MIGUSE-570531 format. One record per atom (N, C-alpha, C): residue in one letter; chain; atom name; y, z, x. Coordinates in Angstrom, 1 decimal, decimal comma, m for minus. Atoms other than C-alpha are relative to their C-alpha. Layout:
REM residues N
{resn: A | chain: A | name: CA | v: Y | w: Z | u: X}
...
REM end
This chain:
REM residues 124
{resn: M | chain: A | name: N | v: 0,4 | w: 0,5 | u: m1,2}
{resn: M | chain: A | name: CA | v: 148,1 | w: 112,8 | u: 38,2}
{resn: M | chain: A | name: C | v: 0,3 | w: 0,9 | u: 1,2}
{resn: I | chain: A | name: N | v: m0,2 | w: m0,9 | u: m1,1}
{resn: I | chain: A | name: CA | v: 147,6 | w: 114,9 | u: 41,3}
{resn: I | chain: A | name: C | v: 0,5 | w: m0,8 | u: 1,2}
{resn: P | chain: A | name: N | v: m0,6 | w: 0,8 | u: m1,1}
{resn: P | chain: A | name: CA | v: 149,8 | w: 113,8 | u: 44,2}
{resn: P | chain: A | name: C | v: m0,9 | w: 0,1 | u: 1,3}
{resn: D | chain: A | name: N | v: 0,8 | w: 0,0 | u: m1,3}
{resn: D | chain: A | name: CA | v: 148,2 | w: 112,9 | u: 47,6}
{resn: D | chain: A | name: C | v: 0,6 | w: 1,1 | u: 0,9}
{resn: K | chain: A | name: N | v: m0,5 | w: m1,0 | u: m0,9}
{resn: K | chain: A | name: CA | v: 148,4 | w: 115,5 | u: 50,3}
{resn: K | chain: A | name: C | v: 0,9 | w: m0,6 | u: 1,0}
{resn: V | chain: A | name: N | v: m0,9 | w: 0,4 | u: m1,0}
{resn: V | chain: A | name: CA | v: 151,2 | w: 115,2 | u: 52,8}
{resn: V | chain: A | name: C | v: m0,7 | w: 0,4 | u: 1,3}
{resn: R | chain: A | name: N | v: 0,6 | w: m0,3 | u: m1,3}
{resn: R | chain: A | name: CA | v: 149,8 | w: 114,9 | u: 56,3}
{resn: R | chain: A | name: C | v: 1,0 | w: 0,2 | u: 1,1}
{resn: V | chain: A | name: N | v: m1,0 | w: m0,3 | u: m1,1}
{resn: V | chain: A | name: CA | v: 151,8 | w: 116,6 | u: 59,1}
{resn: V | chain: A | name: C | v: m0,8 | w: 0,0 | u: 1,3}
{resn: V | chain: A | name: N | v: 0,7 | w: 0,0 | u: m1,2}
{resn: V | chain: A | name: CA | v: 150,6 | w: 115,8 | u: 62,6}
{resn: V | chain: A | name: C | v: 1,1 | w: 0,2 | u: 1,1}
{resn: V | chain: A | name: N | v: m0,8 | w: m0,4 | u: m1,1}
{resn: V | chain: A | name: CA | v: 152,2 | w: 117,4 | u: 65,7}
{resn: V | chain: A | name: C | v: m0,7 | w: m0,5 | u: 1,3}
{resn: Y | chain: A | name: N | v: 0,5 | w: 0,5 | u: m1,2}
{resn: Y | chain: A | name: CA | v: 151,6 | w: 115,5 | u: 68,9}
{resn: Y | chain: A | name: C | v: 0,7 | w: 0,7 | u: 1,2}
{resn: D | chain: A | name: N | v: m0,6 | w: m0,7 | u: m1,2}
{resn: D | chain: A | name: CA | v: 152,1 | w: 117,4 | u: 72,2}
{resn: D | chain: A | name: C | v: m0,6 | w: m0,4 | u: 1,3}
{resn: A | chain: A | name: N | v: 0,5 | w: 0,3 | u: m1,4}
{resn: A | chain: A | name: CA | v: 151,7 | w: 116,8 | u: 75,9}
{resn: A | chain: A | name: C | v: 0,5 | w: 1,1 | u: 0,9}
{resn: P | chain: A | name: N | v: m0,5 | w: m1,2 | u: m0,8}
{resn: P | chain: A | name: CA | v: 152,1 | w: 120,3 | u: 77,4}
{resn: P | chain: A | name: C | v: m0,3 | w: m0,2 | u: 1,5}
{resn: V | chain: A | name: N | v: 0,2 | w: 0,1 | u: m1,4}
{resn: V | chain: A | name: CA | v: 152,6 | w: 120,5 | u: 81,1}
{resn: V | chain: A | name: C | v: m0,6 | w: 1,4 | u: 0,5}
{resn: A | chain: A | name: N | v: 0,6 | w: m1,2 | u: m0,5}
{resn: A | chain: A | name: CA | v: 150,6 | w: 123,1 | u: 83,1}
{resn: A | chain: A | name: C | v: 1,1 | w: 0,8 | u: 0,6}
{resn: Q | chain: A | name: N | v: m1,0 | w: m0,9 | u: m0,6}
{resn: Q | chain: A | name: CA | v: 152,6 | w: 126,1 | u: 84,1}
{resn: Q | chain: A | name: C | v: m0,6 | w: 0,6 | u: 1,3}
{resn: S | chain: A | name: N | v: 0,5 | w: m0,5 | u: m1,3}
{resn: S | chain: A | name: CA | v: 152,4 | w: 127,4 | u: 87,7}
{resn: S | chain: A | name: C | v: 0,0 | w: 1,5 | u: 0,0}
{resn: S | chain: A | name: N | v: m0,1 | w: m1,5 | u: 0,0}
{resn: S | chain: A | name: CA | v: 153,0 | w: 131,1 | u: 86,7}
{resn: S | chain: A | name: C | v: 0,0 | w: 0,4 | u: m1,4}
{resn: S | chain: A | name: N | v: m0,1 | w: m0,6 | u: 1,4}
{resn: S | chain: A | name: CA | v: 153,2 | w: 133,4 | u: 83,7}
{resn: S | chain: A | name: C | v: 1,4 | w: m0,3 | u: m0,6}
{resn: C | chain: A | name: N | v: m1,3 | w: 0,3 | u: 0,5}
{resn: C | chain: A | name: CA | v: 156,9 | w: 132,5 | u: 83,4}
{resn: C | chain: A | name: C | v: 0,1 | w: m1,6 | u: m0,3}
{resn: A | chain: A | name: N | v: 0,0 | w: 1,4 | u: 0,3}
{resn: A | chain: A | name: CA | v: 157,5 | w: 129,1 | u: 81,7}
{resn: A | chain: A | name: C | v: 0,8 | w: m0,8 | u: 0,9}
{resn: C | chain: A | name: N | v: m0,8 | w: 0,8 | u: m0,9}
{resn: C | chain: A | name: CA | v: 160,1 | w: 128,1 | u: 84,3}
{resn: C | chain: A | name: C | v: m0,7 | w: 0,0 | u: 1,4}
{resn: G | chain: A | name: N | v: 0,7 | w: 0,1 | u: m1,2}
{resn: G | chain: A | name: CA | v: 157,6 | w: 128,7 | u: 87,1}
{resn: G | chain: A | name: C | v: 0,5 | w: 1,0 | u: 1,1}
{resn: C | chain: A | name: N | v: m0,6 | w: m0,9 | u: m1,0}
{resn: C | chain: A | name: CA | v: 159,5 | w: 131,6 | u: 88,7}
{resn: C | chain: A | name: C | v: m0,8 | w: 1,2 | u: 0,3}
{resn: S | chain: A | name: N | v: 0,8 | w: m1,1 | u: m0,2}
{resn: S | chain: A | name: CA | v: 156,7 | w: 134,1 | u: 88,6}
{resn: S | chain: A | name: C | v: 0,6 | w: 1,3 | u: m0,6}
{resn: G | chain: A | name: N | v: m0,6 | w: m1,1 | u: 0,7}
{resn: G | chain: A | name: CA | v: 158,9 | w: 136,3 | u: 86,5}
{resn: G | chain: A | name: C | v: 0,8 | w: 1,0 | u: 0,8}
{resn: H | chain: A | name: N | v: m0,7 | w: m0,9 | u: m0,9}
{resn: H | chain: A | name: CA | v: 161,2 | w: 137,6 | u: 89,2}
{resn: H | chain: A | name: C | v: 1,2 | w: 0,6 | u: m0,5}
{resn: G | chain: A | name: N | v: m1,0 | w: m0,8 | u: 0,6}
{resn: G | chain: A | name: CA | v: 163,7 | w: 139,0 | u: 86,8}
{resn: G | chain: A | name: C | v: 1,3 | w: m0,8 | u: m0,3}
{resn: H | chain: A | name: N | v: m1,3 | w: 0,7 | u: 0,4}
{resn: H | chain: A | name: CA | v: 166,3 | w: 136,2 | u: 86,1}
{resn: H | chain: A | name: C | v: 0,0 | w: m0,2 | u: m1,5}
{resn: D | chain: A | name: N | v: m0,3 | w: 0,1 | u: 1,4}
{resn: D | chain: A | name: CA | v: 167,6 | w: 135,2 | u: 82,7}
{resn: D | chain: A | name: C | v: m1,1 | w: m0,6 | u: m0,8}
{resn: H | chain: A | name: N | v: 1,1 | w: 0,7 | u: 0,7}
{resn: H | chain: A | name: CA | v: 164,5 | w: 133,1 | u: 81,8}
{resn: H | chain: A | name: C | v: 0,5 | w: m1,0 | u: m0,9}
{resn: H | chain: A | name: N | v: m0,5 | w: 1,1 | u: 0,7}
{resn: H | chain: A | name: CA | v: 166,7 | w: 130,4 | u: 80,5}
{resn: H | chain: A | name: C | v: 0,1 | w: 0,2 | u: m1,5}
{resn: G | chain: A | name: N | v: m0,3 | w: m0,3 | u: 1,5}
{resn: G | chain: A | name: CA | v: 167,6 | w: 132,0 | u: 77,1}
{resn: G | chain: A | name: C | v: m1,2 | w: 0,5 | u: m0,7}
{resn: A | chain: A | name: N | v: 1,2 | w: m0,5 | u: 0,7}
{resn: A | chain: A | name: CA | v: 164,1 | w: 133,4 | u: 76,4}
{resn: A | chain: A | name: C | v: 0,3 | w: 1,2 | u: m0,8}
{resn: G | chain: A | name: N | v: m0,4 | w: m1,1 | u: 0,7}
{resn: G | chain: A | name: CA | v: 165,8 | w: 136,5 | u: 75,2}
{resn: G | chain: A | name: C | v: 0,5 | w: m0,3 | u: m1,4}
{resn: T | chain: A | name: N | v: m0,5 | w: 0,4 | u: 1,3}
{resn: T | chain: A | name: CA | v: 167,4 | w: 134,6 | u: 72,3}
{resn: T | chain: A | name: C | v: m0,9 | w: m0,8 | u: m0,8}
{resn: D | chain: A | name: N | v: 1,0 | w: 0,8 | u: 0,7}
{resn: D | chain: A | name: CA | v: 164,4 | w: 132,5 | u: 71,4}
{resn: D | chain: A | name: C | v: m1,3 | w: 0,8 | u: m0,2}
{resn: P | chain: A | name: N | v: 1,2 | w: m0,8 | u: 0,3}
{resn: P | chain: A | name: CA | v: 161,7 | w: 134,6 | u: 69,7}
{resn: P | chain: A | name: C | v: m1,3 | w: m0,7 | u: 0,2}
{resn: L | chain: A | name: N | v: 1,2 | w: 0,8 | u: m0,2}
{resn: L | chain: A | name: CA | v: 159,2 | w: 131,8 | u: 70,1}
{resn: L | chain: A | name: C | v: m0,2 | w: m0,5 | u: 1,4}
{resn: A | chain: A | name: N | v: 0,0 | w: 0,5 | u: m1,3}
{resn: A | chain: A | name: CA | v: 159,8 | w: 131,2 | u: 73,8}
{resn: A | chain: A | name: C | v: m1,3 | w: 0,1 | u: 0,7}
{resn: G | chain: A | name: N | v: 1,3 | w: m0,2 | u: m0,6}
{resn: G | chain: A | name: CA | v: 156,4 | w: 132,6 | u: 74,8}
{resn: G | chain: A | name: C | v: m1,1 | w: m0,4 | u: m0,8}
{resn: V | chain: A | name: N | v: 1,1 | w: 0,4 | u: 0,9}
{resn: V | chain: A | name: CA | v: 154,4 | w: 131,2 | u: 71,9}
{resn: V | chain: A | name: C | v: m0,3 | w: m1,4 | u: 0,2}
{resn: S | chain: A | name: N | v: 0,4 | w: 1,4 | u: m0,2}
{resn: S | chain: A | name: CA | v: 152,4 | w: 128,1 | u: 72,5}
{resn: S | chain: A | name: C | v: 0,3 | w: m0,8 | u: m1,2}
{resn: L | chain: A | name: N | v: m0,3 | w: 0,9 | u: 1,1}
{resn: L | chain: A | name: CA | v: 153,2 | w: 125,1 | u: 70,4}
{resn: L | chain: A | name: C | v: m1,2 | w: m0,1 | u: m1,0}
{resn: E | chain: A | name: N | v: 1,2 | w: 0,0 | u: 0,9}
{resn: E | chain: A | name: CA | v: 149,6 | w: 125,1 | u: 69,1}
{resn: E | chain: A | name: C | v: 0,1 | w: 1,2 | u: m1,0}
{resn: M | chain: A | name: N | v: m0,2 | w: m1,2 | u: 0,9}
{resn: M | chain: A | name: CA | v: 150,2 | w: 128,6 | u: 67,7}
{resn: M | chain: A | name: C | v: 1,1 | w: m0,2 | u: m1,0}
{resn: Q | chain: A | name: N | v: m1,1 | w: 0,2 | u: 0,9}
{resn: Q | chain: A | name: CA | v: 153,5 | w: 127,6 | u: 66,3}
{resn: Q | chain: A | name: C | v: m0,4 | w: m1,0 | u: m1,2}
{resn: V | chain: A | name: N | v: 0,5 | w: 0,9 | u: 1,0}
{resn: V | chain: A | name: CA | v: 151,8 | w: 124,7 | u: 64,5}
{resn: V | chain: A | name: C | v: m0,9 | w: 0,7 | u: m1,1}
{resn: K | chain: A | name: N | v: 0,8 | w: m0,8 | u: 0,9}
{resn: K | chain: A | name: CA | v: 149,3 | w: 127,1 | u: 63,0}
{resn: K | chain: A | name: C | v: 0,8 | w: 0,8 | u: m1,0}
{resn: A | chain: A | name: N | v: m1,0 | w: m0,7 | u: 0,9}
{resn: A | chain: A | name: CA | v: 152,2 | w: 129,2 | u: 61,7}
{resn: A | chain: A | name: C | v: 0,6 | w: m0,9 | u: m1,0}
{resn: L | chain: A | name: N | v: m0,6 | w: 1,1 | u: 0,9}
{resn: L | chain: A | name: CA | v: 153,8 | w: 126,0 | u: 60,3}
{resn: L | chain: A | name: C | v: m1,0 | w: m0,3 | u: m1,1}
{resn: A | chain: A | name: N | v: 1,0 | w: 0,3 | u: 1,1}
{resn: A | chain: A | name: CA | v: 150,5 | w: 125,3 | u: 58,4}
{resn: A | chain: A | name: C | v: 0,0 | w: 1,0 | u: m1,0}
{resn: L | chain: A | name: N | v: 0,0 | w: m1,1 | u: 1,0}
{resn: L | chain: A | name: CA | v: 150,6 | w: 128,7 | u: 56,8}
{resn: L | chain: A | name: C | v: 1,3 | w: 0,0 | u: m0,8}
{resn: T | chain: A | name: N | v: m1,3 | w: 0,1 | u: 0,7}
{resn: T | chain: A | name: CA | v: 154,3 | w: 128,3 | u: 55,9}
{resn: T | chain: A | name: C | v: m0,1 | w: m1,1 | u: m1,0}
{resn: L | chain: A | name: N | v: 0,0 | w: 1,1 | u: 1,0}
{resn: L | chain: A | name: CA | v: 153,7 | w: 124,9 | u: 54,3}
{resn: L | chain: A | name: C | v: m1,0 | w: 0,2 | u: m1,1}
{resn: D | chain: A | name: N | v: 1,0 | w: m0,2 | u: 1,0}
{resn: D | chain: A | name: CA | v: 150,6 | w: 126,0 | u: 52,5}
{resn: D | chain: A | name: C | v: 0,5 | w: 1,0 | u: m1,0}
{resn: A | chain: A | name: N | v: m0,6 | w: m0,9 | u: 0,9}
{resn: A | chain: A | name: CA | v: 152,6 | w: 128,9 | u: 51,0}
{resn: A | chain: A | name: C | v: 1,0 | w: m0,6 | u: m0,9}
{resn: A | chain: A | name: N | v: m1,1 | w: 0,7 | u: 0,8}
{resn: A | chain: A | name: CA | v: 155,4 | w: 126,6 | u: 49,9}
{resn: A | chain: A | name: C | v: m0,6 | w: m1,1 | u: m0,9}
{resn: F | chain: A | name: N | v: 0,6 | w: 1,1 | u: 0,8}
{resn: F | chain: A | name: CA | v: 153,1 | w: 123,8 | u: 48,7}
{resn: F | chain: A | name: C | v: m1,5 | w: 0,2 | u: 0,0}
{resn: P | chain: A | name: N | v: 1,4 | w: m0,3 | u: 0,0}
{resn: P | chain: A | name: CA | v: 149,6 | w: 125,2 | u: 48,0}
{resn: P | chain: A | name: C | v: m0,9 | w: m1,2 | u: m0,2}
{resn: G | chain: A | name: N | v: 0,9 | w: 1,1 | u: 0,1}
{resn: G | chain: A | name: CA | v: 146,9 | w: 122,7 | u: 48,7}
{resn: G | chain: A | name: C | v: 0,5 | w: m1,4 | u: 0,1}
{resn: Q | chain: A | name: N | v: m0,6 | w: 1,3 | u: 0,0}
{resn: Q | chain: A | name: CA | v: 149,3 | w: 119,8 | u: 49,1}
{resn: Q | chain: A | name: C | v: 0,3 | w: m0,5 | u: 1,4}
{resn: V | chain: A | name: N | v: m0,3 | w: 0,4 | u: m1,4}
{resn: V | chain: A | name: CA | v: 149,7 | w: 119,7 | u: 52,9}
{resn: V | chain: A | name: C | v: m1,1 | w: 0,2 | u: 0,9}
{resn: E | chain: A | name: N | v: 1,0 | w: m0,2 | u: m1,1}
{resn: E | chain: A | name: CA | v: 147,4 | w: 119,1 | u: 55,8}
{resn: E | chain: A | name: C | v: 0,8 | w: 0,0 | u: 1,3}
{resn: V | chain: A | name: N | v: m0,8 | w: m0,1 | u: m1,3}
{resn: V | chain: A | name: CA | v: 148,7 | w: 120,1 | u: 59,3}
{resn: V | chain: A | name: C | v: m1,0 | w: m0,1 | u: 1,1}
{resn: E | chain: A | name: N | v: 0,9 | w: 0,1 | u: m1,2}
{resn: E | chain: A | name: CA | v: 147,1 | w: 119,1 | u: 62,6}
{resn: E | chain: A | name: C | v: 0,8 | w: 0,0 | u: 1,2}
{resn: Y | chain: A | name: N | v: m0,6 | w: 0,0 | u: m1,3}
{resn: Y | chain: A | name: CA | v: 148,0 | w: 119,8 | u: 66,2}
{resn: Y | chain: A | name: C | v: m0,9 | w: m0,9 | u: 0,9}
{resn: V | chain: A | name: N | v: 0,8 | w: 0,9 | u: m0,9}
{resn: V | chain: A | name: CA | v: 147,0 | w: 117,1 | u: 68,7}
{resn: V | chain: A | name: C | v: 0,7 | w: 0,1 | u: 1,4}
{resn: N | chain: A | name: N | v: m0,4 | w: 0,0 | u: m1,4}
{resn: N | chain: A | name: CA | v: 147,3 | w: 117,7 | u: 72,5}
{resn: N | chain: A | name: C | v: m0,5 | w: m1,3 | u: 0,5}
{resn: V | chain: A | name: N | v: 0,4 | w: 1,3 | u: m0,4}
{resn: V | chain: A | name: CA | v: 147,3 | w: 114,1 | u: 73,6}
{resn: V | chain: A | name: C | v: m0,7 | w: m0,1 | u: 1,4}
{resn: L | chain: A | name: N | v: 0,6 | w: 0,0 | u: m1,3}
{resn: L | chain: A | name: CA | v: 146,2 | w: 115,1 | u: 77,1}
{resn: L | chain: A | name: C | v: m1,5 | w: 0,4 | u: 0,0}
{resn: T | chain: A | name: N | v: 1,4 | w: m0,5 | u: 0,0}
{resn: T | chain: A | name: CA | v: 142,9 | w: 116,8 | u: 76,1}
{resn: T | chain: A | name: C | v: m0,8 | w: m0,6 | u: m1,2}
{resn: D | chain: A | name: N | v: 0,7 | w: 0,5 | u: 1,2}
{resn: D | chain: A | name: CA | v: 142,1 | w: 115,2 | u: 72,7}
{resn: D | chain: A | name: C | v: m0,7 | w: m1,3 | u: 0,4}
{resn: P | chain: A | name: N | v: 0,7 | w: 1,2 | u: m0,3}
{resn: P | chain: A | name: CA | v: 139,4 | w: 112,5 | u: 73,0}
{resn: P | chain: A | name: C | v: 0,7 | w: m1,3 | u: m0,5}
{resn: R | chain: A | name: N | v: m0,7 | w: 1,1 | u: 0,5}
{resn: R | chain: A | name: CA | v: 141,6 | w: 110,2 | u: 70,9}
{resn: R | chain: A | name: C | v: 1,3 | w: m0,3 | u: 0,8}
{resn: G | chain: A | name: N | v: m1,3 | w: 0,1 | u: m0,8}
{resn: G | chain: A | name: CA | v: 144,6 | w: 110,7 | u: 73,3}
{resn: G | chain: A | name: C | v: 0,3 | w: m1,3 | u: 0,6}
{resn: P | chain: A | name: N | v: m0,3 | w: 1,2 | u: m0,7}
{resn: P | chain: A | name: CA | v: 144,2 | w: 107,6 | u: 75,4}
{resn: P | chain: A | name: C | v: 0,4 | w: m1,2 | u: m0,9}
{resn: S | chain: A | name: N | v: m0,2 | w: 1,1 | u: 0,9}
{resn: S | chain: A | name: CA | v: 144,2 | w: 105,3 | u: 72,4}
{resn: S | chain: A | name: C | v: 1,2 | w: 0,2 | u: m1,0}
{resn: L | chain: A | name: N | v: m1,1 | w: m0,3 | u: 0,9}
{resn: L | chain: A | name: CA | v: 147,1 | w: 107,0 | u: 70,5}
{resn: L | chain: A | name: C | v: 1,3 | w: m0,6 | u: 0,5}
{resn: P | chain: A | name: N | v: m1,3 | w: 0,5 | u: m0,4}
{resn: P | chain: A | name: CA | v: 150,5 | w: 105,2 | u: 70,5}
{resn: P | chain: A | name: C | v: 1,0 | w: 1,2 | u: 0,4}
{resn: Q | chain: A | name: N | v: m0,9 | w: m1,1 | u: m0,3}
{resn: Q | chain: A | name: CA | v: 152,1 | w: 108,7 | u: 70,6}
{resn: Q | chain: A | name: C | v: m0,2 | w: 0,5 | u: 1,4}
{resn: T | chain: A | name: N | v: 0,2 | w: m0,3 | u: m1,4}
{resn: T | chain: A | name: CA | v: 150,5 | w: 109,3 | u: 74,0}
{resn: T | chain: A | name: C | v: 0,9 | w: m0,9 | u: 0,9}
{resn: A | chain: A | name: N | v: m0,9 | w: 0,9 | u: m0,8}
{resn: A | chain: A | name: CA | v: 152,4 | w: 106,3 | u: 75,4}
{resn: A | chain: A | name: C | v: 1,4 | w: 0,4 | u: m0,2}
{resn: L | chain: A | name: N | v: m1,4 | w: m0,5 | u: 0,2}
{resn: L | chain: A | name: CA | v: 155,6 | w: 107,5 | u: 73,8}
{resn: L | chain: A | name: C | v: 0,4 | w: 1,2 | u: 0,8}
{resn: L | chain: A | name: N | v: m0,3 | w: m1,2 | u: m0,7}
{resn: L | chain: A | name: CA | v: 155,3 | w: 110,9 | u: 75,3}
{resn: L | chain: A | name: C | v: 0,0 | w: m0,2 | u: 1,6}
{resn: N | chain: A | name: N | v: 0,1 | w: 0,3 | u: m1,5}
{resn: N | chain: A | name: CA | v: 154,2 | w: 109,6 | u: 78,8}
{resn: N | chain: A | name: C | v: 1,2 | w: m0,8 | u: 0,5}
{resn: S | chain: A | name: N | v: m1,1 | w: 0,9 | u: m0,4}
{resn: S | chain: A | name: CA | v: 157,1 | w: 107,1 | u: 78,9}
{resn: S | chain: A | name: C | v: 1,3 | w: 0,8 | u: 0,1}
{resn: G | chain: A | name: N | v: m1,3 | w: m0,8 | u: 0,0}
{resn: G | chain: A | name: CA | v: 159,7 | w: 109,9 | u: 78,3}
{resn: G | chain: A | name: C | v: 1,0 | w: m0,5 | u: m1,0}
{resn: S | chain: A | name: N | v: m0,9 | w: 0,6 | u: 1,0}
{resn: S | chain: A | name: CA | v: 161,2 | w: 107,8 | u: 75,5}
{resn: S | chain: A | name: C | v: 0,4 | w: 1,1 | u: m1,0}
{resn: Y | chain: A | name: N | v: m0,2 | w: m1,1 | u: 1,0}
{resn: Y | chain: A | name: CA | v: 160,9 | w: 110,9 | u: 73,2}
{resn: Y | chain: A | name: C | v: m0,6 | w: 1,3 | u: 0,6}
{resn: P | chain: A | name: N | v: 0,5 | w: m1,2 | u: m0,6}
{resn: P | chain: A | name: CA | v: 160,5 | w: 114,5 | u: 74,2}
{resn: P | chain: A | name: C | v: m1,1 | w: 0,6 | u: m1,0}
{resn: A | chain: A | name: N | v: 1,0 | w: m0,7 | u: 0,8}
{resn: A | chain: A | name: CA | v: 157,5 | w: 116,5 | u: 73,0}
{resn: A | chain: A | name: C | v: 0,6 | w: 1,2 | u: m0,7}
{resn: P | chain: A | name: N | v: 1,1 | w: 0,7 | u: 0,8}
{resn: P | chain: A | name: CA | v: 156,5 | w: 117,4 | u: 70,4}
{resn: P | chain: A | name: C | v: 0,6 | w: m1,1 | u: m0,9}
{resn: L | chain: A | name: N | v: m0,3 | w: 1,1 | u: 1,0}
{resn: L | chain: A | name: CA | v: 156,5 | w: 114,4 | u: 68,1}
{resn: L | chain: A | name: C | v: m0,6 | w: 0,5 | u: m1,3}
{resn: V | chain: A | name: N | v: 0,4 | w: m0,4 | u: 1,4}
{resn: V | chain: A | name: CA | v: 156,2 | w: 115,3 | u: 64,4}
{resn: V | chain: A | name: C | v: m0,1 | w: m1,2 | u: m0,9}
{resn: Y | chain: A | name: N | v: 0,2 | w: 1,1 | u: 0,9}
{resn: Y | chain: A | name: CA | v: 154,7 | w: 112,7 | u: 62,1}
{resn: Y | chain: A | name: C | v: m0,3 | w: 0,5 | u: m1,4}
{resn: L | chain: A | name: N | v: 0,3 | w: m0,4 | u: 1,4}
{resn: L | chain: A | name: CA | v: 154,7 | w: 113,0 | u: 58,3}
{resn: L | chain: A | name: C | v: m0,5 | w: m1,3 | u: m0,7}
{resn: N | chain: A | name: N | v: 0,6 | w: 1,1 | u: 0,7}
{resn: N | chain: A | name: CA | v: 152,3 | w: 110,7 | u: 56,5}
{resn: N | chain: A | name: C | v: 0,0 | w: m1,3 | u: 0,9}
{resn: G | chain: A | name: N | v: 0,1 | w: 1,1 | u: m1,0}
{resn: G | chain: A | name: CA | v: 152,0 | w: 108,5 | u: 59,7}
{resn: G | chain: A | name: C | v: 1,3 | w: m0,5 | u: 0,5}
{resn: Q | chain: A | name: N | v: m1,3 | w: 0,5 | u: m0,4}
{resn: Q | chain: A | name: CA | v: 155,7 | w: 108,1 | u: 60,2}
{resn: Q | chain: A | name: C | v: 0,7 | w: 1,1 | u: 0,9}
{resn: G | chain: A | name: N | v: m0,7 | w: m1,0 | u: m0,9}
{resn: G | chain: A | name: CA | v: 157,6 | w: 109,7 | u: 63,2}
{resn: G | chain: A | name: C | v: 1,2 | w: 0,5 | u: m0,7}
{resn: R | chain: A | name: N | v: m1,2 | w: m0,6 | u: 0,7}
{resn: R | chain: A | name: CA | v: 160,2 | w: 112,1 | u: 61,8}
{resn: R | chain: A | name: C | v: 0,8 | w: 0,8 | u: 0,9}
{resn: F | chain: A | name: N | v: m0,7 | w: m0,9 | u: m0,9}
{resn: F | chain: A | name: CA | v: 161,1 | w: 114,6 | u: 64,5}
{resn: F | chain: A | name: C | v: m0,6 | w: m0,1 | u: 1,4}
{resn: A | chain: A | name: N | v: 0,4 | w: 0,0 | u: m1,4}
{resn: A | chain: A | name: CA | v: 161,0 | w: 114,8 | u: 68,3}
{resn: A | chain: A | name: C | v: 0,8 | w: 1,1 | u: 0,7}
{resn: G | chain: A | name: N | v: m0,7 | w: m1,0 | u: m0,8}
{resn: G | chain: A | name: CA | v: 161,8 | w: 117,5 | u: 70,8}
{resn: G | chain: A | name: C | v: m0,1 | w: 1,4 | u: m0,4}
{resn: A | chain: A | name: N | v: 0,1 | w: m1,4 | u: 0,5}
{resn: A | chain: A | name: CA | v: 161,3 | w: 120,6 | u: 68,7}
{resn: A | chain: A | name: C | v: m0,8 | w: 0,1 | u: m1,3}
{resn: L | chain: A | name: N | v: 0,7 | w: m0,3 | u: 1,3}
{resn: L | chain: A | name: CA | v: 159,2 | w: 122,1 | u: 65,9}
{resn: L | chain: A | name: C | v: 0,9 | w: 0,8 | u: m0,8}
{resn: T | chain: A | name: N | v: m0,9 | w: m0,7 | u: 0,9}
{resn: T | chain: A | name: CA | v: 161,6 | w: 123,0 | u: 63,1}
{resn: T | chain: A | name: C | v: m0,6 | w: 0,2 | u: m1,4}
{resn: P | chain: A | name: N | v: 0,7 | w: m0,2 | u: 1,3}
{resn: P | chain: A | name: CA | v: 159,7 | w: 124,5 | u: 60,2}
{resn: P | chain: A | name: C | v: 0,9 | w: m0,3 | u: m1,2}
{resn: E | chain: A | name: N | v: m0,9 | w: 0,2 | u: 1,1}
{resn: E | chain: A | name: CA | v: 162,7 | w: 124,5 | u: 57,9}
{resn: E | chain: A | name: C | v: 0,2 | w: m1,4 | u: m0,4}
{resn: R | chain: A | name: N | v: m0,2 | w: 1,5 | u: 0,2}
{resn: R | chain: A | name: CA | v: 163,4 | w: 120,8 | u: 58,3}
{resn: R | chain: A | name: C | v: m1,3 | w: m0,7 | u: m0,4}
{resn: I | chain: A | name: N | v: 1,2 | w: 0,6 | u: 0,4}
{resn: I | chain: A | name: CA | v: 159,8 | w: 119,9 | u: 58,1}
{resn: I | chain: A | name: C | v: m0,4 | w: 0,4 | u: m1,5}
{resn: R | chain: A | name: N | v: 0,3 | w: m0,4 | u: 1,3}
{resn: R | chain: A | name: CA | v: 159,4 | w: 121,9 | u: 54,9}
{resn: R | chain: A | name: C | v: 0,9 | w: m0,8 | u: m1,0}
{resn: E | chain: A | name: N | v: m0,9 | w: 0,8 | u: 0,9}
{resn: E | chain: A | name: CA | v: 162,4 | w: 120,1 | u: 53,4}
{resn: E | chain: A | name: C | v: m0,5 | w: m1,4 | u: m0,2}
{resn: E | chain: A | name: N | v: 0,5 | w: 1,4 | u: 0,0}
{resn: E | chain: A | name: CA | v: 161,0 | w: 116,7 | u: 54,3}
{resn: E | chain: A | name: C | v: m1,3 | w: m0,1 | u: m0,8}
{resn: V | chain: A | name: N | v: 1,2 | w: 0,0 | u: 0,8}
{resn: V | chain: A | name: CA | v: 157,6 | w: 117,6 | u: 52,9}
{resn: V | chain: A | name: C | v: 0,3 | w: 0,1 | u: m1,5}
{resn: G | chain: A | name: N | v: m0,5 | w: m0,1 | u: 1,4}
{resn: G | chain: A | name: CA | v: 159,3 | w: 118,7 | u: 49,7}
{resn: G | chain: A | name: C | v: 0,5 | w: m1,3 | u: m0,6}
{resn: K | chain: A | name: N | v: m0,5 | w: 1,3 | u: 0,5}
{resn: K | chain: A | name: CA | v: 161,1 | w: 115,4 | u: 49,4}
{resn: K | chain: A | name: C | v: m1,1 | w: m1,0 | u: m0,2}
{resn: I | chain: A | name: N | v: 1,1 | w: 0,9 | u: 0,2}
{resn: I | chain: A | name: CA | v: 157,9 | w: 113,5 | u: 49,9}
{resn: I | chain: A | name: C | v: m0,8 | w: 0,3 | u: m1,2}
{resn: L | chain: A | name: N | v: 0,8 | w: m0,3 | u: 1,2}
{resn: L | chain: A | name: CA | v: 156,0 | w: 115,4 | u: 47,3}
{resn: L | chain: A | name: C | v: 0,8 | w: m0,2 | u: m1,3}
{resn: A | chain: A | name: N | v: m0,8 | w: 0,3 | u: 1,2}
{resn: A | chain: A | name: CA | v: 158,9 | w: 115,1 | u: 44,8}
{resn: A | chain: A | name: C | v: 0,0 | w: m1,5 | u: m0,3}
{resn: A | chain: A | name: N | v: m0,1 | w: 1,4 | u: 0,2}
{resn: A | chain: A | name: CA | v: 158,9 | w: 111,4 | u: 45,3}
{resn: A | chain: A | name: C | v: m1,4 | w: m0,6 | u: m0,5}
{resn: Q | chain: A | name: N | v: 1,4 | w: 0,6 | u: 0,3}
{resn: Q | chain: A | name: CA | v: 155,1 | w: 111,0 | u: 44,6}
{resn: Q | chain: A | name: C | v: m0,2 | w: 0,0 | u: m1,5}
REM end
């Protein structure tokens, strides 16, 4: 029996930046809030999700579907419960759902997501 694919959906509500610096400072030379220690500081979440999809496909070939949803621009956004959660501030973006269940909020952590996907697939 072939197991069902695990569906990973990352819901995001990105805020517009006022400059090229994520903090809005116009890059005037301050610390940039730890950007030097975070190699993904300048990478959009959408691109990080694409990298996550490649990582998960390498670990679990053909067994995982990954989708990025910007709730502010996606036509489904207004009707999604995740939009209300993000707008209320109850949970920080991004929200990561595995097979329709909320599992992570506030960060995209490929290692943890890979572990959880592995557990789901092992249980099928």
